[in-house]
C-alpha positions in Angstrom: 80.0 60.8 151.2 77.1 61.3 148.7 76.8 65.0 149.7 80.5 65.5 149.0 80.1 64.0 145.5 77.2 66.3 144.8 79.2 69.2 146.1 82.2 68.2 143.9 79.9 68.0 140.9 78.3 71.4 141.7 81.8 72.9 142.0 82.9 71.4 138.7 79.7 72.7 137.1 80.3 76.2 138.5 84.0 76.1 137.3 82.8 75.2 133.8 80.2 78.0 133.9 82.9 80.4 135.1 85.2 79.4 132.2 82.3 79.8 129.7 81.6 83.2 131.1 85.2 84.3 131.0 85.4 83.2 127.3 82.2 85.1 126.5 83.5 88.1 128.4 86.7 88.0 126.3 84.6 87.8 123.1 82.4 90.7 124.2 85.5 92.8 124.9 87.0 92.1 121.5 83.7 92.9 119.9 83.4 96.1 121.8 87.0 97.0 120.8 86.2 96.3 117.2 83.0 98.4 117.4 84.8 101.3 118.9 87.4 101.2 116.2 84.6 101.0 113.5 82.9 104.0 115.2 86.2 106.0 115.2 86.7 105.2 111.5 83.1 106.1 110.8 83.4 109.4 112.6 86.6 110.2 110.7 84.9 109.4 107.4 81.9 111.4 108.5 84.1 114.4 109.3 85.9 114.0 105.9 82.6 113.9 104.1 81.4 117.0 106.0 84.5 118.9 105.0 84.1 117.8 101.4 80.4 118.8 101.5 81.3 122.2 103.0 84.0 122.8 100.3 81.4 121.8 97.6 78.8 124.2 99.0 81.5 126.9 99.1 82.5 126.3 95.5 78.9 126.3 94.3 78.1 129.5 96.2 81.1 131.2 94.7 80.1 129.9 91.2 76.5 131.1 91.6 77.8 134.5 92.8 80.0 134.8 89.8 77.3 133.8 87.4 74.9 136.3 88.9 77.5 139.0 88.6 78.2 138.1 85.0 74.4 138.1 84.2 74.1 141.5 85.7 77.0 142.8 83.7 75.5 141.4 80.5 72.1 142.8 81.3 73.5 146.2 82.0 75.4 146.2 78.7 72.3 145.3 76.6 70.0 148.0 75.4 66.7 148.2 77.2 63.6 147.0 75.3 61.4 149.9 74.1 58.5 149.1 76.5 60.8 149.3 79.5 62.4 152.6 78.3 59.1 154.4 78.3 58.0 152.8 81.6 
């Protein structure tokens, strides 16, 4: 009879452990789901930031090109200094 009581206690203990593990598994799944959602949001934000950065670089490159062209036009319209005319 004593062995049956020990067996019953062991079974109860294993059932409690199983329930604890199920609960922990549930929490881990929820955490994994939340982390995946956060990752997806982060990737979207990263893609948006990359697009904005690319647009900014494009605008700056265009502005620098226009400024260079304007400087060239201004320089070509200015008279050459005397020391460069004789050079």
